[in-house]
Each structure stands twice: as structure tokens, then as C-alpha cells.
KOLDOZA-552210 format. One record per residue: residue in three letters; x, y, z of N, C-alpha, C, O in turn. Coordinates in nm, 4 decimals. Example, Ala and Ser with C-alpha at 12.3 -4.5 7.8 and 13.67 -1.06 7.14 Angstrom:
<batis>
> ala_1.3190_-0.5690_0.7800_1.2300_-0.4500_0.7800_1.3200_-0.3300_0.7800_1.4236_-0.3319_0.8465 .
> ser_1.2850_-0.2250_0.7080_1.3670_-0.1060_0.7140_1.2900_0.0030_0.7870_1.3409_0.1138_0.8039 .
</batis>
This chain:
<batis>
> unk_1.4046_14.9494_9.9281_1.4889_15.0203_9.7974_1.4812_14.9270_9.6758_1.4480_14.9664_9.5640 .
> unk_1.5091_14.8206_9.7009_1.4759_14.7275_9.5667_1.3046_14.6911_9.5295_1.2715_14.6632_9.4143 .
> unk_1.2339_14.6945_9.6102_1.0645_14.6904_9.5870_0.9930_14.7515_9.4523_0.9084_14.7040_9.3766 .
> unk_1.0769_14.9024_9.4550_1.0022_14.9589_9.2974_1.0939_14.8986_9.1757_1.0385_14.9015_9.0658 .
> unk_1.2122_14.8503_9.1795_1.3031_14.7850_9.0550_1.2781_14.6532_9.0394_1.3244_14.5821_8.9502 .
> unk_1.1516_14.5966_9.1896_1.1700_14.4625_9.1518_1.0203_14.4598_9.0923_1.0027_14.3817_8.9988 .
> unk_0.9082_14.5379_9.1368_0.7419_14.5653_9.1210_0.8217_14.5925_8.9074_0.7421_14.5264_8.8409 .
> unk_0.9058_14.6416_8.8287_0.9039_14.6581_8.7083_0.9522_14.5264_8.6660_0.8762_14.4467_8.6110 .
> unk_1.0974_14.4956_8.6934_1.1158_14.3668_8.6712_0.9449_14.2716_8.6298_0.9038_14.2520_8.5154 .
> unk_0.8726_14.2265_8.7627_0.7357_14.1476_8.7654_0.6844_14.1653_8.6772_0.6254_14.0695_8.6273 .
> unk_0.6780_14.3165_8.6000_0.5547_14.4270_8.5445_0.6234_14.3857_8.3625_0.5483_14.3789_8.2652 .
> unk_0.7144_14.3724_8.3581_0.8054_14.3104_8.2215_0.7517_14.1761_8.2119_0.6702_14.1330_8.1304 .
> unk_0.8129_14.1130_8.3127_0.7832_13.9531_8.2906_0.7189_13.8737_8.2782_0.7296_13.7597_8.2330 .
> unk_0.5973_13.9655_8.3444_0.4215_13.8836_8.2912_0.4207_13.9646_8.1530_0.3749_13.8922_8.0646 .
> unk_0.4458_14.0538_8.1197_0.3871_14.1245_8.0106_0.4935_14.0576_7.8957_0.4621_14.0280_7.7804 .
> unk_0.6145_14.0434_7.9519_0.6652_13.9437_7.7931_0.6160_13.8200_7.7429_0.6038_13.7705_7.6308 .
> unk_0.5904_13.7837_7.8638_0.5375_13.5982_7.9049_0.4013_13.6108_7.8669_0.3527_13.4977_7.8667 .
> unk_0.3150_13.6989_7.8338_0.1532_13.6583_7.8213_0.1963_13.6656_7.6524_0.0965_13.6269_7.5917 .
> unk_0.2755_13.6905_7.5817_0.3252_13.6856_7.4463_0.3969_13.5208_7.3971_0.4705_13.5344_7.2993 .
> unk_0.3913_13.4396_7.4252_0.4767_13.3416_7.4689_0.4909_13.2988_7.3444_0.5556_13.1941_7.3446 .
> unk_0.4611_13.3311_7.2428_0.5297_13.2833_7.1003_0.6099_13.3783_7.0807_0.7084_13.3396_7.0177 .
> unk_0.6115_13.4600_7.1002_0.7434_13.5709_7.0738_0.8468_13.5681_7.1438_0.9636_13.5961_7.1166 .
> unk_0.7873_13.5248_7.2567_0.9146_13.5125_7.4013_0.9916_13.3822_7.3446_1.1054_13.3632_7.3875 .
> unk_0.9452_13.3038_7.2643_0.9852_13.1080_7.2390_1.0879_13.1899_7.1266_1.2081_13.1840_7.1523 .
> unk_1.0387_13.2786_6.9827_1.1165_13.3281_6.9115_1.2483_13.3760_6.9222_1.3592_13.3557_6.8727 .
> unk_1.1916_13.4502_7.0090_1.3525_13.5669_7.0438_1.4550_13.4941_7.1269_1.5611_13.5518_7.1507 .
> unk_1.4272_13.3387_7.1862_1.5087_13.1975_7.1942_1.5296_13.1639_7.0855_1.6449_13.1710_7.0430 .
> unk_1.4605_13.1324_7.0317_1.5359_13.0440_6.9296_1.6049_13.1150_6.8070_1.6604_13.0553_6.7147 .
> unk_1.5943_13.2364_6.8187_1.6783_13.3180_6.7024_1.8036_13.2863_6.7811_1.8949_13.2222_6.7290 .
> unk_1.8091_13.3263_6.8943_1.9869_13.3321_6.9349_2.0101_13.1815_6.8861_2.1208_13.1857_6.8326 .
> unk_1.9576_13.0395_6.8767_1.9942_12.9237_6.8057_2.0358_12.9633_6.6659_2.1199_12.9295_6.5825 .
> unk_1.9813_13.0118_6.6735_1.9663_12.9761_6.4671_2.0761_13.0899_6.4620_2.1552_13.0666_6.3707 .
> unk_2.1072_13.2120_6.5352_2.1882_13.3119_6.4839_2.3487_13.2065_6.4845_2.4289_13.1943_6.3919 .
> unk_2.3539_13.1322_6.6467_2.4552_13.0150_6.6405_2.4965_12.9458_6.5376_2.6010_12.9452_6.4725 .
> unk_2.3590_12.8644_6.5311_2.3847_12.8422_6.3742_2.4627_12.8839_6.2525_2.5579_12.8250_6.2014 .
> unk_2.4172_12.9729_6.2231_2.4276_13.0916_6.0983_2.5929_13.0773_6.1032_2.6603_13.0331_6.0102 .
> unk_2.6540_13.1323_6.2540_2.8054_13.1150_6.2606_2.8821_13.0438_6.2532_2.9956_13.0718_6.2147 .
> unk_2.8397_12.9166_6.2917_2.8796_12.7722_6.2666_2.9446_12.7522_6.0949_3.0609_12.7546_6.0547 .
> unk_2.8083_12.7316_6.0175_2.8141_12.7176_5.9022_2.9051_12.8245_5.8063_2.9294_12.7826_5.6931 .
> unk_2.9669_12.9828_5.8478_2.9978_13.0714_5.7356_3.1300_13.0298_5.8025_3.2277_13.0468_5.7296 .
> unk_3.1548_12.9810_5.9205_3.3368_12.9820_6.0086_3.3453_12.8800_5.9193_3.4450_12.8851_5.8473 .
> unk_3.2489_12.7616_5.8967_3.3152_12.6060_5.8408_3.3325_12.6584_5.6638_3.4297_12.6244_5.5964 .
> unk_3.2199_12.7443_5.6106_3.3088_12.8121_5.4531_3.3653_12.9207_5.4490_3.4225_12.9538_5.3451 .
> unk_3.3635_13.0222_5.5847_3.5218_13.1137_5.5020_3.5792_13.1562_5.6239_3.6240_13.2708_5.6255 .
> unk_3.5912_13.0534_5.7774_3.6718_13.0561_5.8398_3.8626_13.0597_5.8149_3.9600_13.1335_5.8290 .
> unk_3.8267_12.9359_5.7737_3.9920_12.9857_5.7020_4.0852_13.1225_5.6808_4.1956_13.1582_5.7220 .
> unk_3.9774_13.1829_5.5908_4.0218_13.3144_5.5680_4.0678_13.4152_5.6657_4.1223_13.5256_5.6674 .
> unk_4.0165_13.3184_5.7533_4.0040_13.4665_5.8604_4.1332_13.4620_5.9572_4.1702_13.5535_6.0307 .
> unk_4.2106_13.2999_5.9369_4.2693_13.2742_6.0483_4.4142_13.3881_6.0527_4.4806_13.3919_6.1563 .
> unk_4.4371_13.4405_5.9816_4.5824_13.5527_5.9583_4.4803_13.6841_6.0388_4.5518_13.7784_6.0726 .
> unk_4.3987_13.6949_6.0577_4.3040_13.8263_6.1362_4.2888_13.8219_6.2454_4.2966_13.9234_6.3146 .
> unk_4.2545_13.6672_6.3091_4.2523_13.6084_6.4237_4.3821_13.5485_6.5205_4.3658_13.4622_6.6068 .
> unk_4.4857_13.5989_6.4947_4.6066_13.5201_6.5416_4.6121_13.5731_6.6836_4.6128_13.5105_6.7896 .
> unk_4.6160_13.7101_6.6591_4.6038_13.7727_6.7950_4.4956_13.7768_6.9380_4.4785_13.8348_7.0452 .
> unk_4.4491_13.6865_6.8637_4.3200_13.6203_6.9632_4.3082_13.4680_7.0262_4.2520_13.4292_7.1286 .
> unk_4.3971_13.3833_6.9065_4.4156_13.2339_6.9548_4.2815_13.1800_6.9323_4.2585_13.0642_6.9672 .
> unk_4.1893_13.2525_6.8770_4.0597_13.1645_6.8514_4.0503_13.1382_6.7067_4.1339_13.1809_6.6270 .
> unk_3.8956_13.0314_6.6561_3.8603_13.0569_6.5382_3.7391_13.1551_6.5247_3.6664_13.2130_6.6053 .
> unk_3.7487_13.1492_6.3856_3.6226_13.2611_6.3422_3.4483_13.2772_6.4310_3.3746_13.3677_6.4702 .
> unk_3.4513_13.0728_6.4256_3.3225_13.0505_6.5418_3.2993_13.1723_6.6510_3.2205_13.2643_6.6729 .
> unk_3.4479_13.0988_6.7181_3.4868_13.1382_6.8901_3.4599_13.2861_6.8368_3.3669_13.3505_6.8855 .
> unk_3.5180_13.3250_6.7652_3.5154_13.4839_6.7848_3.4186_13.5567_6.7784_3.4037_13.6658_6.8336 .
> unk_3.3354_13.4915_6.6996_3.2009_13.5699_6.6872_3.0637_13.5721_6.7240_2.9678_13.6435_6.6948 .
> unk_3.0915_13.4246_6.8321_3.0220_13.3749_6.9223_3.0160_13.4607_6.9974_2.9063_13.5165_6.9966 .
> unk_3.1027_13.5082_7.0814_3.1322_13.5595_7.1901_3.1350_13.7368_7.1813_3.1003_13.8108_7.2734 .
> unk_3.1854_13.7809_7.0461_3.1420_13.8931_7.0384_2.9830_13.9455_7.0399_2.9468_14.0553_7.0821 .
> unk_2.9033_13.8500_6.9884_2.7900_13.8582_6.9417_2.7580_13.8513_7.0716_2.6958_13.9488_7.1139 .
> unk_2.7942_13.7201_7.1876_2.7293_13.7634_7.2930_2.6992_13.8874_7.3996_2.6083_13.9280_7.4720 .
> unk_2.8453_13.9230_7.3586_2.9129_14.0020_7.4997_2.7890_14.1851_7.4125_2.7429_14.2716_7.4870 .
> unk_2.7693_14.1874_7.2422_2.7194_14.2956_7.1975_2.5396_14.3330_7.2421_2.4748_14.4332_7.2118 .
> unk_2.5005_14.2237_7.3147_2.3836_14.2767_7.2985_2.3677_14.3811_7.4861_2.2697_14.4393_7.5324 .
> unk_2.4700_14.3682_7.5288_2.4957_14.4380_7.6281_2.5041_14.6301_7.6287_2.4943_14.7257_7.7056 .
> unk_2.5312_14.5935_7.4715_2.5526_14.7369_7.4536_2.4131_14.7460_7.3947_2.3958_14.8582_7.4421 .
> unk_2.3139_14.7255_7.3396_2.1844_14.7509_7.3149_2.0984_14.7551_7.4587_1.9930_14.8180_7.4492 .
> unk_2.1229_14.7063_7.5707_2.1349_14.7191_7.6920_2.1335_14.9076_7.7533_2.0681_14.9709_7.8361 .
> unk_2.1876_14.9226_7.7063_2.2559_15.0192_7.7106_2.1723_15.1249_7.6351_2.0884_15.2052_7.6759 .
> unk_2.2128_15.1041_7.5348_2.1579_15.2247_7.3977_2.0257_15.1583_7.3945_1.9598_15.2293_7.4705 .
> unk_1.9616_15.0810_7.3592_1.8320_15.0452_7.3227_1.6718_15.0204_7.4212_1.5536_15.0141_7.3876 .
> unk_1.7629_15.0091_7.5886_1.6564_14.9830_7.6931_1.5449_15.1031_7.7189_1.4221_15.1014_7.7278 .
> unk_1.6161_15.1780_7.7245_1.5060_15.3391_7.7587_1.3910_15.3662_7.6529_1.2681_15.3743_7.6539 .
> unk_1.5065_15.3773_7.5502_1.4144_15.4302_7.4247_1.2712_15.2993_7.4031_1.1525_15.3302_7.3933 .
> unk_1.3225_15.1657_7.4002_1.2019_15.1154_7.4093_1.1216_15.0524_7.4671_1.0242_14.9828_7.4386 .
> unk_1.1973_15.0991_7.5942_1.0705_15.0637_7.7490_0.9810_15.2209_7.7415_0.8674_15.2076_7.7869 .
> unk_1.0026_15.3190_7.7082_0.9322_15.4343_7.6968_0.8321_15.4272_7.5766_0.7170_15.4701_7.5848 .
> unk_0.8804_15.3747_7.4741_0.7623_15.4037_7.3369_0.6589_15.2514_7.4134_0.5381_15.2403_7.3927 .
> unk_0.7238_15.1706_7.4818_0.6222_15.0404_7.4898_0.4820_15.1069_7.5825_0.3616_15.0956_7.5591 .
> unk_0.5448_15.1694_7.6800_0.4944_15.2775_7.7680_0.3603_15.3179_7.7117_0.2465_15.2717_7.7193 .
> unk_0.4279_15.4425_7.6403_0.3216_15.5410_7.4910_0.2787_15.4393_7.4480_0.2316_15.5038_7.3543 .
> unk_0.2497_15.3421_7.4264_0.1871_15.2300_7.3399_0.0596_15.1734_7.4260_-0.0554_15.1346_7.4060 .
> unk_0.1207_15.1864_7.4982_0.0297_15.0777_7.6424_-0.0789_15.1895_7.7412_-0.1618_15.1527_7.8244 .
> unk_-0.0501_15.3159_7.7051_-0.1230_15.4203_7.7522_-0.0253_15.4468_7.8970_-0.0710_15.5418_7.9606 .
> unk_0.0571_15.4051_7.9406_0.0552_15.3744_8.0681_0.2068_15.5078_8.1299_0.2163_15.5474_8.2461 .
> unk_0.2905_15.5437_8.0291_0.3586_15.6063_8.0588_0.3284_15.7560_8.1297_0.4338_15.8036_8.1720 .
> unk_0.2065_15.8466_8.1547_0.1891_15.9284_8.2066_0.1556_15.9153_8.3574_0.1949_15.9882_8.4484 .
> unk_0.0729_15.8047_8.3647_0.0530_15.7180_8.4588_0.1878_15.7398_8.5281_0.2103_15.8408_8.5947 .
> unk_0.2697_15.6488_8.5113_0.4065_15.6094_8.5544_0.4637_15.7036_8.6051_0.5281_15.6768_8.7065 .
> unk_0.4634_15.8909_8.5424_0.5681_15.9436_8.5700_0.5251_16.0298_8.6625_0.5997_16.0991_8.7317 .
> unk_0.3304_16.0282_8.6702_0.2872_16.0875_8.7745_0.2524_16.0090_8.9155_0.1574_16.0445_8.9853 .
> unk_0.3613_15.8702_8.9594_0.3531_15.8196_9.0580_0.4780_15.9029_9.1435_0.5552_15.9832_9.0911 .
> unk_0.4774_15.8695_9.2637_0.6378_15.9255_9.3554_0.7605_15.8548_9.3734_0.8344_15.8309_9.4690 .
> unk_0.7585_15.8239_9.2278_0.8781_15.7911_9.2156_0.9831_15.8497_9.1503_0.9355_15.8927_9.0453 .
> unk_1.1619_15.8884_9.1574_1.1734_15.9579_9.1239_1.2240_15.9263_8.9494_1.2154_15.8163_8.8949 .
> unk_1.2633_16.0211_8.9011_1.2886_15.9705_8.7102_1.3930_15.8890_8.7579_1.3355_15.7942_8.8115 .
> unk_1.4990_15.8754_8.7668_1.6292_15.8051_8.7753_1.5928_15.6665_8.8365_1.6814_15.5831_8.8181 .
> unk_1.4867_15.6229_8.9030_1.4941_15.4791_8.9710_1.3528_15.4689_8.8201_1.3472_15.3551_8.7736 .
> unk_1.3035_15.5196_8.7868_1.1934_15.4444_8.6667_1.3246_15.4082_8.5712_1.3452_15.2959_8.5253 .
> unk_1.4115_15.5272_8.5493_1.5125_15.4751_8.4166_1.5899_15.3543_8.4510_1.5990_15.2619_8.3702 .
> unk_1.6471_15.3502_8.5689_1.6657_15.2588_8.6083_1.6304_15.1415_8.6272_1.7158_15.0530_8.6329 .
> unk_1.4975_15.1139_8.6409_1.4397_15.0065_8.7019_1.4058_14.9833_8.5330_1.4588_14.8781_8.4974 .
> unk_1.3483_15.0370_8.4434_1.2997_15.0425_8.2665_1.4109_14.9529_8.2346_1.3683_14.8539_8.1752 .
> unk_1.5595_14.9503_8.2550_1.6173_14.8626_8.1964_1.6884_14.7197_8.2167_1.7643_14.6436_8.1567 .
> unk_1.6027_14.7316_8.3639_1.6947_14.5758_8.4597_1.6013_14.4416_8.3319_1.6424_14.3329_8.2912 .
> unk_1.5175_14.4884_8.3139_1.4512_14.3510_8.2178_1.4845_14.3085_8.0947_1.4505_14.2019_8.0434 .
> unk_1.5694_14.4159_8.0352_1.6654_14.4169_7.9135_1.7527_14.3579_7.9397_1.8016_14.2709_7.8676 .
> unk_1.8004_14.3977_8.0700_1.9570_14.3665_8.1225_1.9632_14.2008_8.1531_2.0438_14.1201_8.1070 .
> unk_1.8696_14.1807_8.2310_1.8267_14.0111_8.2699_1.7833_13.9517_8.0898_1.8164_13.8332_8.0849 .
> unk_1.7453_13.9805_8.0022_1.7312_13.8699_7.9070_1.8648_13.8565_7.8074_1.9142_13.7561_7.7562 .
> unk_1.9131_14.0295_7.7983_2.0602_14.0092_7.7717_2.1590_13.8828_7.8223_2.2244_13.7988_7.7605 .
> unk_2.1367_13.9123_7.9731_2.2211_13.7675_8.0080_2.1625_13.6352_7.9720_2.2327_13.5606_7.9037 .
> unk_2.0659_13.6030_8.0016_1.9557_13.4883_7.9052_2.0752_13.4874_7.7851_2.1799_13.4258_7.8049 .
> unk_2.0536_13.5527_7.6730_2.0606_13.5247_7.6106_2.2453_13.4927_7.5601_2.2932_13.4308_7.4652 .
> unk_2.3022_13.5613_7.6641_2.4405_13.5662_7.6771_2.4666_13.3887_7.7122_2.5373_13.3136_7.6448 .
> unk_2.3911_13.3532_7.8305_2.3813_13.1993_7.8759_2.3573_13.1080_7.7676_2.4357_13.0209_7.7302 .
> unk_2.2484_13.1323_7.7213_2.2619_13.0896_7.5683_2.3913_13.0069_7.5192_2.4318_12.8907_7.5202 .
> unk_2.4383_13.1524_7.4694_2.5384_13.1558_7.3831_2.6553_13.0895_7.4299_2.7250_13.0176_7.3584 .
> unk_2.6778_13.1152_7.5566_2.8089_13.0550_7.6031_2.7713_12.8895_7.6685_2.8646_12.8234_7.7142 .
> unk_2.6438_12.8383_7.6677_2.6176_12.6671_7.6994_2.6079_12.6256_7.6006_2.6403_12.5068_7.5979 .
> unk_2.5482_12.7024_7.4226_2.5549_12.6202_7.3045_2.7482_12.5988_7.2858_2.8061_12.4902_7.2842 .
> unk_2.8010_12.7102_7.2761_2.9352_12.7103_7.2460_2.9710_12.6053_7.3316_3.0298_12.5186_7.2670 .
> unk_2.9585_12.5736_7.4663_3.0822_12.5226_7.5242_3.0225_12.3554_7.5079_3.1041_12.2712_7.4705 .
> unk_2.9289_12.3274_7.5269_2.8360_12.2020_7.5024_2.8177_12.1427_7.4045_2.8333_12.0207_7.4083 .
> unk_2.7792_12.2049_7.2852_2.7689_12.1689_7.1813_2.8602_12.1775_7.0197_2.8642_12.1101_6.9167 .
> unk_2.9323_12.3158_7.0783_3.0498_12.3005_6.9823_3.1756_12.2538_7.0537_3.2809_12.2446_6.9907 .
> unk_3.1678_12.2212_7.1957_3.3392_12.2805_7.2248_3.4177_12.3423_7.2283_3.5349_12.3181_7.1997 .
> unk_3.3523_12.4743_7.2790_3.4652_12.5597_7.2692_3.4776_12.6300_7.4256_3.3963_12.6835_7.5010 .
> unk_3.6334_12.5981_7.4328_3.6932_12.6361_7.5290_3.6901_12.7788_7.5938_3.7529_12.8699_7.5400 .
> unk_3.6432_12.7925_7.6685_3.6514_12.9681_7.7581_3.7691_12.9813_7.8709_3.7904_13.0869_7.9305 .
> unk_3.8477_12.8524_7.8942_3.8835_12.8191_8.0187_4.0369_12.9953_8.0089_4.1336_13.0136_8.0828 .
> unk_4.0010_13.0584_7.9212_4.1589_13.1509_7.9338_4.1001_13.2866_7.9637_4.1868_13.3725_7.9798 .
> unk_3.9444_13.3389_7.9784_3.8706_13.3919_7.9909_3.8978_13.4606_8.1157_3.9151_13.3831_8.2098 .
> unk_3.9056_13.5737_8.1409_3.9446_13.6535_8.2767_3.8259_13.7361_8.3089_3.8082_13.8498_8.2652 .
> unk_3.7365_13.6647_8.3970_3.5787_13.6890_8.3941_3.6029_13.7868_8.5197_3.4900_13.7966_8.5677 .
> unk_3.6842_13.8592_8.5932_3.7286_13.9806_8.6409_3.7094_14.1094_8.5043_3.6168_14.1893_8.4905 .
> unk_3.7866_14.0979_8.4502_3.8190_14.2162_8.3347_3.6530_14.2168_8.2980_3.5739_14.3111_8.2975 .
> unk_3.6356_14.0913_8.2712_3.4667_14.1033_8.1921_3.3622_14.1414_8.2241_3.2749_14.1650_8.1406 .
> unk_3.3433_14.1583_8.3641_3.2504_14.2065_8.4438_3.2986_14.3510_8.4098_3.2216_14.4120_8.3356 .
> unk_3.4091_14.4169_8.4486_3.4487_14.5253_8.4341_3.3668_14.6105_8.3170_3.2788_14.6961_8.3076 .
> unk_3.4578_14.5271_8.2313_3.4227_14.5583_8.0823_3.2934_14.5376_8.0423_3.2783_14.5866_7.9304 .
> unk_3.1907_14.4854_8.0852_3.0696_14.4625_8.1150_2.9760_14.6147_8.1560_2.8900_14.6846_8.1023 .
> unk_3.0481_14.6122_8.2742_2.9626_14.7209_8.3254_3.0183_14.8677_8.2687_2.9341_14.9563_8.2544 .
> unk_3.1359_14.8919_8.2411_3.1451_15.0275_8.2085_3.1237_15.0428_8.0740_3.1412_15.1491_8.0144 .
> unk_3.0755_14.9098_8.0092_2.9641_14.9581_7.8486_2.8812_14.9465_7.8497_2.8302_14.9686_7.7398 .
> unk_2.7890_14.9064_7.9534_2.6665_14.9408_7.9643_2.6469_15.1125_8.0402_2.5798_15.2017_7.9882 .
> unk_2.7196_15.1246_8.1649_2.7564_15.2657_8.1452_2.7293_15.4023_8.0438_2.6520_15.4981_8.0434 .
> unk_2.8567_15.3438_7.9467_2.8998_15.4165_7.8895_2.7952_15.4205_7.7581_2.8191_15.5046_7.6713 .
> unk_2.7030_15.3492_7.7450_2.5938_15.3110_7.6915_2.4702_15.4357_7.6687_2.4238_15.5207_7.5926 .
> unk_2.4589_15.3531_7.8328_2.3677_15.4309_7.8767_2.3295_15.5904_7.9064_2.2285_15.6285_7.9654 .
> unk_2.4169_15.6597_7.8607_2.3807_15.7983_7.8623_2.3891_15.8236_7.6789_2.4046_15.9456_7.6831 .
> unk_2.3891_15.7976_7.5603_2.3200_15.8028_7.5004_2.2204_15.7154_7.4593_2.1936_15.6973_7.3405 .
> unk_2.1587_15.6548_7.5610_2.0547_15.5377_7.5193_1.9518_15.6921_7.5910_1.8480_15.7316_7.5380 .
> unk_2.0046_15.7453_7.6972_1.9104_15.8473_7.7171_1.8776_15.9675_7.6307_1.7633_16.0123_7.6216 .
> unk_1.9667_16.0102_7.5772_2.0113_16.0615_7.4237_1.8736_16.0028_7.3675_1.7718_16.0717_7.3737 .
> unk_1.8723_15.8842_7.3166_1.7800_15.8210_7.2198_1.6848_15.8346_7.2718_1.6250_15.9328_7.2280 .
> unk_1.6270_15.7769_7.3596_1.5119_15.8365_7.4427_1.4295_15.9118_7.4256_1.3091_15.8966_7.4049 .
> unk_1.5188_16.0373_7.4370_1.4438_16.2047_7.4285_1.3854_16.2041_7.2545_1.3174_16.3001_7.2181 .
> unk_1.4141_16.1021_7.1643_1.3336_16.1171_7.0606_1.2550_16.0859_7.0744_1.1575_16.1410_7.0233 .
> unk_1.2450_15.9930_7.1409_1.1398_15.8680_7.1132_1.0008_15.9456_7.2105_0.8862_15.9111_7.1815 .
> unk_1.0191_16.0285_7.3008_0.9283_16.0919_7.3603_0.8853_16.2546_7.3031_0.8031_16.3305_7.3544 .
> unk_0.9428_16.2704_7.2200_0.9198_16.3954_7.1201_0.8650_16.3353_7.0102_0.7430_16.3517_7.0084 .
> unk_0.9170_16.2569_6.8957_0.8499_16.2138_6.7950_0.7584_16.0883_6.7747_0.6950_16.0434_6.6793 .
> unk_0.7768_16.0535_6.8955_0.6811_15.8948_6.9474_0.7712_15.7712_6.8545_0.8276_15.6749_6.9064 .
> unk_0.7681_15.7977_6.7274_0.8201_15.7387_6.6526_0.9772_15.7582_6.5527_0.9891_15.8533_6.4754 .
> unk_1.0739_15.6667_6.5684_1.2164_15.7481_6.4690_1.2796_15.7833_6.5547_1.2435_15.8789_6.6233 .
> unk_1.4107_15.7073_6.5810_1.5158_15.7011_6.6829_1.6475_15.6886_6.5504_1.6959_15.5940_6.4882 .
> unk_1.6681_15.8274_6.5509_1.8431_15.8252_6.4246_1.9538_15.8073_6.5009_2.0541_15.7728_6.4385 .
> unk_1.9705_15.8293_6.6909_2.0844_15.8283_6.7377_2.0702_15.6790_6.7345_2.1488_15.6204_6.6600 .
> unk_1.9798_15.6037_6.8052_2.0072_15.4459_6.8516_2.0116_15.3604_6.7312_2.0617_15.2482_6.7374 .
> unk_1.9599_15.4095_6.6178_1.9720_15.3341_6.5031_2.0967_15.3898_6.4067_2.1001_15.3321_6.2980 .
> unk_2.2064_15.4977_6.4278_2.3098_15.5062_6.3588_2.4221_15.4393_6.4492_2.5089_15.3649_6.4035 .
> unk_2.4081_15.4807_6.6060_2.5126_15.4151_6.6799_2.5300_15.2501_6.6524_2.6286_15.1847_6.6185 .
> unk_2.3976_15.2130_6.6805_2.3948_15.0286_6.6793_2.4154_14.9653_6.5311_2.3979_14.8443_6.5163 .
> unk_2.4411_15.0224_6.4551_2.4644_15.0041_6.3397_2.5858_15.0361_6.2973_2.6248_14.9661_6.2039 .
> unk_2.6637_15.1236_6.3367_2.7958_15.1813_6.3139_2.8707_15.0791_6.4509_2.9638_14.9993_6.4408 .
> unk_2.8268_15.1001_6.5193_2.8805_14.9576_6.6405_2.9163_14.8373_6.5567_3.0259_14.8131_6.5061 .
> unk_2.7716_14.7443_6.5489_2.8220_14.5992_6.4683_2.9059_14.6281_6.3573_3.0064_14.5580_6.3451 .
> unk_2.8794_14.7373_6.2559_3.0060_14.7515_6.1655_3.1540_14.7979_6.1653_3.2369_14.7734_6.0777 .
> unk_3.1670_14.8478_6.2447_3.2983_14.9186_6.3114_3.3688_14.8582_6.4336_3.4907_14.8501_6.4491 .
> unk_3.2858_14.8227_6.5067_3.3437_14.7901_6.6533_3.3662_14.6471_6.6569_3.3319_14.5808_6.7547 .
> unk_3.4216_14.5965_6.5562_3.4667_14.4286_6.6158_3.3791_14.3411_6.6390_3.4158_14.2556_6.7196 .
> unk_3.2467_14.3266_6.5869_3.1630_14.2381_6.6415_3.1704_14.1001_6.6051_3.1799_13.9942_6.6671 .
> unk_3.1581_14.1581_6.4021_3.1231_14.0027_6.3544_3.2669_13.9357_6.2472_3.2950_13.8317_6.1876 .
> unk_3.3286_14.0760_6.2733_3.4538_14.0295_6.2341_3.5608_14.1362_6.3003_3.5336_14.2407_6.3594 .
> unk_3.6513_14.0966_6.2813_3.8144_14.1921_6.3689_3.7917_14.3427_6.2736_3.7442_14.3609_6.1615 .
> unk_3.8472_14.4327_6.3721_3.8556_14.5698_6.3135_3.9748_14.5793_6.2203_3.9521_14.6304_6.1106 .
> unk_4.0957_14.5393_6.2456_4.1311_14.4836_6.0976_4.1517_14.4226_5.9861_4.2506_14.4012_5.9160 .
> unk_4.0090_14.3908_5.9797_3.9940_14.3716_5.8157_3.9508_14.4997_5.7467_3.9656_14.5083_5.6248 .
> unk_3.8936_14.6087_5.8224_3.8674_14.6840_5.7990_3.9594_14.8160_5.7015_4.0702_14.8485_5.7442 .
> unk_3.9195_14.8658_5.6084_4.0388_14.9993_5.5539_4.1672_15.0407_5.6961_4.1619_14.9838_5.8052 .
> unk_4.2401_15.1146_5.6720_4.2826_15.1484_5.7964_4.2388_15.2515_5.8387_4.2734_15.2669_5.9558 .
> unk_4.1306_15.3954_5.7709_4.1301_15.4786_5.7780_4.0094_15.4515_5.8416_3.9829_15.5424_5.9204 .
> unk_3.9255_15.3637_5.8396_3.8295_15.3360_6.0063_3.8447_15.2118_6.0543_3.7429_15.1507_6.0865 .
> unk_3.9811_15.1462_6.0695_3.9710_15.1188_6.1997_4.0575_15.1941_6.3487_4.1269_15.1383_6.4337 .
> unk_4.0236_15.3184_6.3361_4.0556_15.3871_6.4408_3.9694_15.4959_6.3898_4.0082_15.6127_6.3927 .
> unk_3.8577_15.4631_6.3447_3.7129_15.5530_6.4038_3.6233_15.5659_6.5290_3.5280_15.6438_6.5289 .
</batis>
């Protein structure tokens, strides 16, 4: 049952790790993002205090956690289209679809590497936050967090499948993924609380 999903993970790992410099830069970009948020907090954090009272954290803690979890939205939204496009470029998509493997298994397995990499990104965010910047995570409800993560990935996966259909037809160009990811980052409370936005945007 797990043989095929594990084979996909192994394939994607070997493919990604073969481009070692790119792999390292993707990890490095997480660290540079953390430093950027830290200095933004130093510069503007005091102006955000009133908006963050209900969360009980400063701006750096808020944006660090929200960005860490935001990557899971990308798992549901972008995994299918990204992996399908990768298979198209490599010329292996048709061969993959001709194997005696259910489409549902292929789609599920395609998303696993992105899920693991998003988890690695989140681990880097949390470890850096705790040990380098002394952020306390004692008040986090782990069970509720896991439930929300699962529901988030599942709900965005349906949009991800719709997004992947554009890749299948047009090869390049993914308006659904671009629109949703852009709007989610802007009005989803990732980089700042939604209370900063105009009232008419807070309920969209």
C-alpha cells in the first residue's frame, strides 16, 4: 500500500538533491526570510502592538508562525500543478499515467514531497524562532494546530487539482494558483493581522 507513495518520495528526493545548489538556496532563503521579518519588527513592530493584542505576541512572533504555516497552503494549492509540470518537462508524465496506478494514488503521491519539504521549512522556522530569537511556543495547542493544518491542506487540495487542470491543458500559465496564493498572502492574515485592512476587506 505504501510502496508506490514511498517510491514517489524517493524519486522526488533524488531529483531535488541532484541539484544541490538549488536545494541549499531554498533552505537559505528560509533563513534570510526570518532575518528580514526580525528587522522589520525592529523597525515597525511597535506600530503593530495594538493590532496584535488579541494574539498576545509581537509582530516578529506573529509573522514567523503565520509564514511557517502558510507553506502548507502551497502544498495543497501548488503541489499538483508543480509536479505535473515537472513531469511534463522531463517527458515522463505520459509514461507515469500509463502505469497500472490509480490516478488518486498518483495525485496523492505527487504531493508528499512538497508536504515533507514544507514540514522541513516549518521546522527551520520554529527551531530558529525558539533557539535563536527566544520565542516561546508554550501556549500552542498542538492538537488544534494539527487539525487546522489537515483541514487547510485538504480544502486547498481541491483548488490545487483545479489549478493543475490548467497545466494539463495550457502547459504553462496557472491563473487559479496565482490568484489564490496572491490574495491569500494579502488578505489572509499571513504578513499582518486582517484588522489592519479596511473593514470591507476583512470579511472577504
